C-alpha positions as MATLAB code, in Angstrom:
seq = 'MNDRNVFKSKGYFLIMLRIKKLGEMLEKQVYTDSGDFFGKVEEVNVISNKIDGWRIVAKEAGMINLLGGARGIIVPHQFIKAIGDVLIISKNAVPVQRQEDDMPFEDDIL';
ca = [
     -99.048   93.185  -72.026;
    -101.258   94.338  -69.187;
    -102.928   97.549  -70.343;
    -102.147   97.370  -74.040;
    -103.057   95.165  -76.945;
    -100.480   95.288  -79.739;
    -101.410   94.482  -83.320;
     -99.154   94.421  -86.367;
    -100.684   95.799  -89.542;
     -98.740   96.457  -92.781;
     -95.428   96.771  -90.961;
     -96.785   99.120  -88.290;
     -97.508   98.284  -84.687;
    -100.867   99.518  -83.498;
    -101.279   99.917  -79.763;
    -104.721   99.948  -78.230;
    -104.944  101.298  -74.679;
    -107.665  100.447  -72.228;
    -109.362  103.649  -71.157;
    -110.754  103.954  -67.638;
    -113.235  106.488  -66.352;
    -111.980  108.453  -63.368;
    -115.094  107.495  -61.414;
    -114.018  103.860  -61.682;
    -110.775  104.709  -59.894;
    -112.414  105.893  -56.670;
    -112.067  103.378  -53.820;
    -109.407  101.398  -55.745;
    -106.749   99.824  -53.547;
    -103.317  101.450  -53.546;
    -100.030   99.599  -53.063;
     -96.445  100.824  -52.963;
     -94.007   99.503  -55.543;
     -92.453   97.417  -52.761;
     -95.790   95.565  -52.366;
     -97.104   97.159  -49.169;
    -100.807   97.985  -48.974;
    -101.178  101.744  -48.471;
    -104.864  102.630  -48.704;
    -107.586  103.606  -51.151;
    -108.138  106.340  -53.729;
    -110.451  109.008  -52.321;
    -110.230  111.705  -54.996;
    -108.586  112.506  -58.322;
    -107.323  116.074  -58.867;
    -107.745  117.223  -62.475;
    -106.330  120.471  -63.882;
    -106.818  121.461  -67.544;
    -108.162  118.003  -68.436;
    -105.019  116.310  -67.075;
    -104.592  114.331  -63.878;
    -102.530  116.392  -61.452;
    -102.643  114.225  -58.342;
    -104.408  111.527  -56.367;
    -105.732  111.850  -52.818;
    -104.985  108.547  -51.111;
    -106.462  107.684  -47.707;
    -104.197  105.518  -45.545;
    -106.091  102.469  -44.261;
    -103.363  100.633  -42.356;
    -102.383  101.742  -38.844;
     -98.703  101.280  -39.731;
     -98.999  103.685  -42.655;
    -100.833  106.257  -40.541;
     -98.013  106.079  -37.971;
     -95.467  106.413  -40.785;
     -97.260  109.588  -41.924;
     -97.095  111.057  -38.424;
    -100.804  110.661  -37.767;
    -101.991  112.134  -41.070;
    -105.082  110.495  -42.551;
    -103.604  110.285  -46.041;
    -101.516  111.984  -48.708;
    -101.834  113.619  -52.097;
     -99.624  111.816  -54.596;
     -98.525  113.766  -57.694;
     -99.395  111.849  -60.859;
     -95.748  111.391  -61.842;
     -95.321  109.068  -58.817;
     -97.975  106.638  -60.110;
     -96.245  103.535  -61.471;
     -99.282  101.600  -62.759;
    -103.053  101.931  -63.023;
    -105.244   98.868  -63.426;
    -107.298   96.887  -60.971;
    -105.149   98.581  -58.302;
    -102.914  101.665  -58.222;
     -99.202  101.230  -57.644;
     -97.338  104.246  -56.302;
     -93.621  104.864  -55.947;
     -92.329  104.429  -52.406;
     -90.707  107.862  -52.871;
     -94.221  109.361  -52.871;
     -94.729  108.363  -49.236;
     -93.244  110.953  -46.878;
     -91.431  109.442  -43.920;
     -92.057  111.010  -40.512;
     -88.853  111.046  -38.489;
     -89.093  109.834  -34.920;
     -87.977  112.249  -32.209;
     -85.412  109.661  -31.100;
     -83.779  109.885  -34.539;
     -83.460  113.680  -34.397;
     -79.934  114.850  -33.529;
     -79.524  116.901  -30.389;
     -78.318  120.451  -30.680;
     -75.074  119.491  -28.908;
     -74.456  116.726  -31.486;
     -74.632  119.218  -34.361;
     -72.217  121.708  -32.837;
];
């Protein structure tokens, strides 16, 4: 197992988790669950001693274009799939900017 060590003791399974300091997570690379490089962690938002969200800075020109020119996004913690040497985020966390060519004309709607 990646982040857990499992030990069996007297019929019980003991799970030991690796604990990371939040400071270690800054500048970690971020990938989508489809394997695309997205950017790096810039900031961790903590509320009441719980992680609320992650500010991710887009580093690839393609991702910046996908975001409509935005420099990055804030990903709610529930969209984080895995934390280790890199962060893996759900592709649903990445907002897709629609192109003007894809927008229906007013006449098409009516």
